[in-house]
N, C-alpha and C positions, 0 to 999 in steps of 0.2 A: 453217495450221490452218483447217479449214472453219468459217466463221462461222455461228452459229445465231441466228436472230432470233425474238423474240416477234412473232406475227402477229395482226393484228386484221382479220377479214373481216366486212364490213358488208353485210347483205342488206336492200334496201329493199322495202317493201310499200305498195301504193297501193289504197285501197278504191274509188276512182273516179278519173277523170281530173282532177276538180276538187279532190279532197281528198288531201293528202299526209300520210302517216303517218311517224312517226319510225322511222329504220332500226333493225333488230334487230341487236344486237351479239353476235358469237360469237367467243369466244377459243379457239383451237385447240391451244395448247401449254401455257402456264402461266397461273396466276391470281395470280402474285405477282412482286414485284421486290425487289432486294436493296439494303439501306441503304448509302449513301455509296460506291457503286461505279457505274461506267458500265454500265447495262443496255441492250443493243441492242434496238431495237423497230422493226418495219416496219408501216406503216399502208397499207391499200388499201381503196378503195371501188369496187366494180364499176361501170363506165360513166363514171368520173371520171378525168381526168388528174391526176397528182400535183400539178401546179401549182394545181389548184382545191381541194385538200384542206388544211385547216388543223387543227392539233392543238394543244391548249392544256392546261396543267396549272397549278394555282394556284402562283404563285411562292413562296409561303410553305411549300409542301410538297415541291417537287422542282425541280431544274434540268432544263431541256429544251433540247437543241440538236441541230443537224443532225450526222449521223455523217459525219466527213470521209472515211471509207473506204467509205461506202455507195454503192450502185449508182444510186440516184436520190434526188431531193430529199426523199422521205418516209422514208428510212432515218434513224432518230432515236436519240439517246442520252438516257436518263432516269436521273437520279441523285437518289434520295430524300434529303431532309434529316433526316427523323426515323427512328429505328430501329424504331418500331412504328406501328400504325395502318394507314391506307390512303391511296392517292392516287387522284384522279379524273381520268380522261383524257376530254377533250371533243373530238369529231371533228365539224368543220363543213365544209360545202361553200361555197366562195366563189362567189356568184352574180354579183356585179359589184363594182366597187371599194368600194361602200358597204354591201353587204348580204351576209349569210351565212345559211345554213340548217343546223340541227343534223342531223347524220347518225349520232349515237349518243353514248352516255356509258358508260364502263366503269370499274369500280373495281378496283385492284390492292391486295392485301395487301402490306405491307412487312415483310420478314424480314431478319435479319442472316445473313451468309454462314456456312456451317458451318465447323468447324475442319478444317484440312488433315490429311493423313496424314504421320507422321514417317518418315524414311528415314535409314539410315546408308549413305552412298554410294548404291548401287543396291538395297540390301536394305530391304524394307518392314518396318515395325514388326511384331514378333511372329515374323518368320522368322529362321532360323538364319544366323549370319554367321561367317566363318572368322577365327579369332583371328590367324592369320598375316597376313591382309589388313590388319587393324587395326594391326598392329605395323609392317608394312613398306611399305604403300601410302600414300604421302603425300597422295594426292588425295581420300581418303575424308573426308567432312564430314557434319555433321548437316544435313538438309534437311527442309523442310516443303513438301509438294506436294499440289495439288488433282488428284484422279483423276477423270476423266470428268465434269468440270463442264459445265454447259449451254453456256457460252461462254467465250472466253479471258479469263483473269484475270492481273493482274500477280503475280509470284512472291512468296509470303510471305517475310519476312525473319526468320531465326533470330538472336536477339540474344545468347543464351547458354544454358547448361544445366549440370546437375549430373550427374556420372558416378559409378557405383558398380558393384561386382560382388557377386553373391549371397553369396559366402563370404569377402569381404574383411574384415569386422568393423572397418572403418575409416570415418571420416567421408568423405562424397562429395567428389570433386574438383570444384571450382567453375571453370567455363570461361566466359570472355567470347568470344562469337563462335561459329563453327561447326566449327573444326578439332579434330582429335584431338591434344591437346597432349602434351608430354613427361610431365607428371604422370599423365595418363591412361594412357599407354603403360607407365609404371612400375607402375601397378596391374595392367595386363593381363599383364605378364610373370609375375606371381605367380598368375594365374588358371588354372584347369583347363578343359579343353575341354568338360566337362559342366556348367559353370556358366552362369549367365545374367547379362548386363550390363543395367544400368538407366540410362535417361536420365530424370531427374526435373527438375521445375521448368524445363522447356524454354520459354523466353520467345520468343514469335513475334508479330511485327507483321503483321497481316493487311492485305489490300489496302484495306479500309475504315478503316485507321489504328487499329483496336482492337489492344490487346496482350493475348494470351491465354497461359495457362500449360498446357502439355501434358506428357505422359509416355509412355514407350514401353519395351519390353523386347526383348532379342535373345538367344536361346540361342546359346552358343558351340559351334563345332565345330572 
């Protein structure tokens, strides 16, 4: 999967040869990062080698480390520690072993990742699903998937759900895990093809370790 990076492009301006002005910081993609997940970031300063660029974030606000899959030493990973607020990224030029010069400061808003989309097998929430598939295909499971996210994320984990049909007039079937269980199939056998099935209280552990409760419906055909 193609890796997408947050890029910082710094453009220096000098009023004269004797006076140095702080670099202007321009963010070309996003102005936010996500709480408690690895946010890929790439930093570049025109005219400077990567080895002469230093990036710092307050240790109380975020973890910062080199990206082991990055193409150069300034491909970074940022993981905010707080779910709200901002983090401040300081970009410095290493002049010599004892001196640095600021090349810019930029603030990112910190957000929590959005909820994923629920699927039954390969069927997206809200779309019709064949009752015969649910009854006879053993591979169908409840899944939570991020669609078109800005960069790769670990897959959310579905912990359990409640299942019901629109005309069952019964208590929902409580399921631990992701599979279509025998009690679920017993309810489906009695269902009509024009009914709707409901997934309620779907507990999902997100990549940032939060557990959210989602729901979805699927018209039967």
